[in-house]
Every structure is written in C-alpha cells, then in structure tokens.
N, C-alpha and C positions, 0 to 999 in steps of 0.2 A: 503494501501499499504506499502509496506515495505521499511524504510528510509535507503538511500544509507550512505553509511559510507565513508569517503574520506580515504583513507590512508597516516597517518601524515609521511614526510617524506621533507627534503630539498635540495635546489640543491647543485648539486655537486660542491666541491673547497669552501665550507664556513665550518665554525666550530662553534659548540656547545659541552657547555659542563655539565655535570651533577655541583650541588653545592660545590659539595666535590674539582674536578678538579677547577671549577669558583673562590672558595678561594684561591688556587693556583694562580691561573693564575694574579689575581686581589693583588695579595700578590707581585708577581715580581713586576708587574706597582708599586704599592706602592716605594719598594726598587729603581725602576730606578726613580721616582720622586725624593723621597728624597736623592739621590744620586745626579741629577745635580741642585737641588736648594742649596745642603747645598755648591758646587759649585761654585755659583752665579748664576744659569744662573735663564731666568725668564720665566713664563710659557705665553702660546700664544696659539690660537687657530683660527682656518678661519672654514668657510662653507664646509660640506662637496659635496654639488653644487657649482661650478661655473659659470659663463657664459664661453661657449665652448672657445670663442677668446681668453680668457685671459687662460684657461686651455693652446688651444695648437699652442699657439703665436708660439713659436719654431717649431713645428712640428716635422715633422717624420713618414714616414711609420709604424714601429712597434708600435710607441706609439698611433697613428692613429686608428689602429686595435685593438687596447687594450684598449681601453677607453671608458667607458658604455656614451653616449650620446643620445638628446632626445630634441623633442621641445615642448615646453608649450608658449601658447600663439604667442608670435611673438619674443621669446628667444630661441638661442637653446642653451641648456646646458648639463652639464656634471658633470659626482663625480669624484672628485679628486683622479686621479692614483697615487700619492704621496704627501709628505707634504712641498717638496721643491719648488715647481712651484708657490704652494699658499702662503706660504714665502717669494717669490721675489715680489710676487703682492703686499699683504701685507708691505712690506719693502716700495716699490714705494709710495705706497696709502699713508704710515702715517712716512712718511720722516723725515719731519719737527719736528714731534714730539716725534723720537725715539733720545736715547742718546748712543751715539756710542762710545766707541765698545759696541754694542749693543749683550746682550748673552742669546739667548732663547733656550725654549725647546717644544718638545710640542711631545704629543700623544693620536694618534689616528686614526681612521680606512681610511683605503684608498681600492679605488676598480680597479680589471685589471680584462680583458676579458683574462686570462690565457688558457692554453688550460689544460683539466684537466686530472693532471698526480700526484703522490705522494708526498706531500712536496709544492706542487703546491699550493695556495689559492685564491678565486677570490675577496675574501673578507678579510684584515686581518690588523693588527694592528703595527703600525711603529714607534720607539721612536725616536725622531731626537734630535741634540744638534746641536747648529751650533754657531759660532763669526762673525761677518761683520763689517766692518768699512768704511768709508768712506774716509779715509785715509791708508797709508801701516800697512798692519797687520802684528806685530811680527811673527815669522817663531815660537817661544815658544807658542801659541796656537795648531801648530800640531801634541806638543806632550803633553800636556795637555790632549787633549782630549781623544787621546788611552788609556790614563791612571784612567780616567775618568770611560772609557768600561772596561777598567781591572777590577777596583773597585768594577762594578755592577756584572761580572759574577764572580768575587770571592765570594761578597754576595749570590748570587741566588745559589750556589754549583755546580757552572762549577772550573774543575780542569783543565783537559788536553786541553787548548787552543793554540792559536799561533796569533797573529798579527802579519800579513803580511804587509808590507811597500815598498811602493817605489816612485820615484819621477815624473812624466811624462815628466818634459823636460830631464833629461836623455836619457828616448828614442828619443822623438825628436829631439834632439840634435844628436842623433846616428844617427837617420832617414837621417837627413839634410846630415849628413859627407860622408853620404852613396849616396845621391845626391837622396832618395826618399823624395818626396815635398808635394806628397799629401797623406798625413802619417794617416788620418781619417780609414781609412777600414783598414789597415796596424794593428793598434794599437786595433780595435776591435777583428783581429783575435788572436792574443795576448793575449788579458783579457782572452778568452775562451778557451787557448792553455791546460789548464789542461782536459777540458771536451773534445776535438776534438781531441788533440796527435797530436807528431810530425808530422807524416806523410801527416795527410788531413792538417796541418797547412800550412805546402810544396806545397800541390794541389793549397790550395786557394792563395797563392801568385803567386803561376805560372798564376794562374786567372786573376790575377792582373797586370801581365807584371814582377814580379821583377824577376832578373836573378839570376841564380841558386849560382853564388859566394857570391850575397849579401843575399840569403836565409839563406845561411851558417853563415854568417856572423851576421845575426840577431839572429841566433840558437844559437850560439856560445856567442853572447852577454847576450842573456838572461837567460843563464844556466850557467852563473857567480854563484857560491855556497861557503857556507863555514862561519864561524862566522862573524857579523857584522864589525867589524875592517877587518877582511881579506879581506871581499868583497868591502869595500869602499879603501882600499890599491889595491884591482886587477884594479878598474874606475881609478884611479891615475894613476897606471901603464899605461894604455891605450895612457896617453899621447894626448887627446884630445885636438884640436884647435877648440873647437866650443863653441861660446858663452851660448849658448841656455845649453847645456850639462855641462858646468863648471857652470852654476849657478843652476841647479838640484847637480849638488855633493856639493856642497856650504851647500846649503838646507837640503837635504838628512841627512851630517855628523851631520850640527846643531840639526835635528831633534832627531836624534839617540840621541846626550849627550845629549841634554834636556831632553828625554825620562828616561836616567837613573836619572838625577836629581829629576824626579816626584816619581823615586821607584818604576819601574816595574822593572822586574828580567828579569831578562837577556834571559831566555828557555822562556818566554811569548813572545817575539816580535822577528821576524827576519825580513832584508831585503832582497825581494822577487822580482827581474827584471821582472818577470813577470806576474806580478801583473798591467795592467792600466787601466781597468775600461773604460766600452763602452763607455760612457757616454762624449760630445765632452765638454762640460762647465768643467772639471776638467783641472786645470793648475799647478799644483805642486804635493806635497804630496798626494797620494793615499794608502787607507786602504784596506785589508780585514781580516775579521777573522775566522780561519777555526777552527771546532773541531778536534782534531788529532786523534780519534779513529773513526770520520765519518766525512771523507774528503769528498767522494763522494756526501754530503749532500749538498756542496756548502759554501759560505758564511753567516754567521750569523747575519754579522754587517759591513758594508762598509764604506766607503766615501772617503772625499779629499777636496784639496782644490781649490778654481776657483776666478777667477780675477775680474768677471763683474757678479753677482746676477743677477740682475735685470736689464740687458741691454734694455728687450722686455718692461719696462714699466715706462723706466726714461733715461734722459742722465747721471744722477748721477753715477760715476761706484764706485758701494758697491763690496768689495772683500773679501772673508772669508773664513774660511774652518767649517766643518761638519763631523758629522759620523750619522749612523741610523743602529738600532738593528731593526731587523724581527721579532718580538714578537712572532705573530701564529709561522708562520715559528718552533723556537727554543722552542717554547713551546708544539707545537706536538711531536717534537722528542725525548723532556725532559721527555715527557707523555709516549710514547711507549719505550724507553729503561729502563722505571723504575729510571729517573733518580732526580726526586721531591721525597723527604722525607717529610713525615705525622708533623714529630717533627721539622721541619723546619721551616713548615709555622703556625701552630698552626690551632685555632679553631676560627670559630666569637663568638660563646657563650662559657663562659668560668663556669656559675652554671646555674642549672636549678631548679626552685623552684615548689615544690610539694607540694601540701594542699591533707591532708587527709578527709578535710569535705569542704566543700563550703567556705571557709574563705579568696575569694578573696580581700576584704578589706585588712586585714592583711597582706596577701602574697603579695601585690600591694605595699604598705608602706616599707615592704623589699626591696623590688626589685627596689623600687626608691632612697633608700638609697645605695645599692650595686652599682646602674648607676650613682648616685652621686661621689662614690669615683674612679670610670675608672674599674669597673667591669661588663664585660659585663655579661647581667643577662635575662634569660627568664622563664614566668611561664607555666606549663602544666597544663591550665584550663580544659582539657576532665575528665569524670568521666571515670576513668580503672583503674584496680587492679594494685597495685603497680610495682608487676612484670613486667607490661606492661612498664609501667611508664620508671624504671629504663633502660629496653631495649632500649628504644627511646633513651635516656641519654648515653647509650652506642654503638648506632647507628651512632650517632651524634659524636662521641669522647669528649663528653663534661667531665671537670674535677670535676667536683663538683655538687652535689646534696643535694640539703636543703631538709628535710620532715618537714612539719610543721602540726600538730592535734591541739586537744584541749589543751591537755596538754603544748604544749609550747608557746599558748596562754597565757595559764595561766601565764606559769613563767616566762614569757620574754623570754624564750630561742629556740632557733632553734637545730635540730638535721643535721650536716653536715657532709655528707660521701663523701670521697676522691675513685672518680669510678676507680682509677688508681692501690691504695692499698690496698683499700677495708677500709682502717680504717674510724671508724664513732665517732664522737665527739658530746659532748653536749653544745654550747657556746651560750654566748648573741649575739646582735649583734655587738657592741663592736669587740668584739673579733675576730667576723667572719668575718668581714672589715678587723681588722688587719693582720689574720693569713693568708688573701685572697691575702696580701700586697696592698691592698688598703688606 
C-alpha cells in the first residue's frame, strides 16, 4: 500500500522564517532587548495561557471574538492576546514585591483570531515597555519612552518614520465643550479616520446622533496642523475654558519640551490631533508611529498613558505609560521591501574549520580555543571535497575558514582563508585568534 504523504503547510496568519531571516529577526530582538535594558527596564515574562476570567475581565465584543479560548478539565483558558492585560494581572499579583516606579519590558508572542489579510498575523511578537507607579508618575516618562523607541528604530535601520503624539484629555475636553459626553464611540471613529476617511467619519457621527455643526467642529479641531509649536499655539488660541482640555494641553506641551531634552530630532515626531487610540484605558498621552514611505501599513509602534492599569485585579491604583512594537508585522514589511541589510546583522558562525583528514581531536581543540575567545566557530565533519566545503561556507556567509591537514598539525599552524577577500595566510593559533579580534 502506497504511503500517503501529507502536504507540509502552516495555517494562514502565522510566520515561519528560513535560518538567514531568522538570524536577522533574532538580531533585531537582541537590539530591542539591549536598548530596553540600557535604559533601566527590567525583564519579565508571563504565561502564554491565562485563565479566561483574568484575560477577559474587562471584556468587549471585539476582544472576545479575537481571543483563542478552550476548556481543559474544569478550567476555561485563553491564549494571551496582548502583553498589557497579563502585565496588569502580574502587577496586582506581585504588588508587595515590586519597587515603584516599576520599569518593565516584555518580548513575547501573542495570539489573535484576526481576519486573514496581508500584514495581519494571528501569532505575532510584541515588544513592550511600561513604567508604572503607585503614586503620581512624572510626565517626563511620556517623553522618555518615544526617545527609546526612536533609538531602536535607528539601530535596526529604519530612517523615514514619524512618531505621532496626542493627548486624550484634549479630545475629551473638546467633546465635553461640545456637550458630547458619551465620547467613547466618537474617539474610536476619530482613531480610525486615516482608514475610513472624512466622509465615512461624518456618516458614523450622524449615526451616533451628533449634529452637523458639531461634526464640522470636530473635523476642524482634529485637522489643526503645522509645526509642533504652531499647533500648541493654535490650541491655546482656542480659549477653551475646560479643565480636562487645559490639563491635556499642559501635559502635551510638557511632553514635547521633554522630548527635545531627550534629543529626538524635530523631524521624527509631530503632534497629530487625529491620534486617539481606540482602547478605553488610555487617559492621557497617546502615540502611534508611522513609516512615512508606507503610511497605509498603519502603526508599527503605539501606546499611551493610563490612570488605572490593574483596576480589575486590585483596588490599588497604578498609573503608568507604555509603548509596544508589533515586531512580526514590522519585520515582514522590512523583509518584503528589502529594508534588511545582510552586513547590518552578520552571521552566527564566523569561522568554519575544515579538516583534510580525520583530525577531529586537533580540530576540536582549535575550535574550543577560538570559542573561549568569543569567536563563533563550527567544524565541518563530513568527508567531502574541499570545493564542496568552501561552497558550504560561502552559502552561509561565513567570513573565515581554517584548513587543517597533516602538515598544519605537524607544524602547529593553521591555513586561514578570508572568504570575502580570498586572502590566505599560514598562522599559529595565537596569531589567528589575535587576527580575528579574539
């Protein structure tokens, strides 16, 4: 009976990479992690599987529809759909053991039952940083976080991007001034205005019962543009006598001032009054980061300030601010558009040792000395022709090969070949390590 072969495939909405691309992906994660830690953020992790009652404490129809959940015994379980909700649970659970302000980062996979479409994934990496406190949290944190993200984007090779920044209090205060007090749905429509356009926004506002004069007032307000200082001046000249609005204006002005202190170039950020962030828990500063060459791709990094992170798990009020990079989406775009440079990320193996005879003992000794000096080294054990071994090194982009035969063993030397220049030298082990920077 003929054996049935199952076609090897994966589900749509999941990303798999070949080794070369996986090395590039891993290197980006290392850059992100290194940058987070340089700025004093502490690592943490949470389980991929949580109790459904914990993950869905806040609930919401859209979240419920996108969450992967299942029963196991008596427990109803779910896969985490972001890193913020588990962080809220974590903060409440370990509250007495945390030192505030608590600066954390987490890099991990999350899962959403997204509709299958290009650039949207059902399993993807998020890279989060947050600062939370059990007391008043300085607005300077709202400026430091985008400066850290700016550093990361520059380090991974992104050049043409813009951090868009706003403050929810400005929007809420303006809507209060217009006597629109149920603002949640209005803010959600504002948040997606770049996708749906002004005409559809008007239709949605009509559906919410907002009068035509108020609709045009909202459009005029969120369309205020110019340089950051010009936008701030325009907001001040509105003469708004609303406490929420004035609080948001003060916070936004402070944040912009501090962002200059952190050295973010003026061309890398802009006040954008259309940025609202649809999630209810944002209460102050909000951010979205756009690639200027691919605005249709949407935000690659977003976040904002919240007043009560863990309200569903503790009576202790924890305010904070956070930002998150959707790394899988960003990497897929960089890969597709050729934005990843080979030389930027390098290779895991730097040296390949080739033995001309069965000299595993000698080769292993050399390899261990190389690795002890921080030089990533691999031995080619298989009995192949030299041309095939060199071809193997070339295909993997390995920088150096060391050729060992009976003559080299007898003389205590190594044939060291630079695979990029083609130059070959005979060196002893000490000089080889020195020449390779070990």
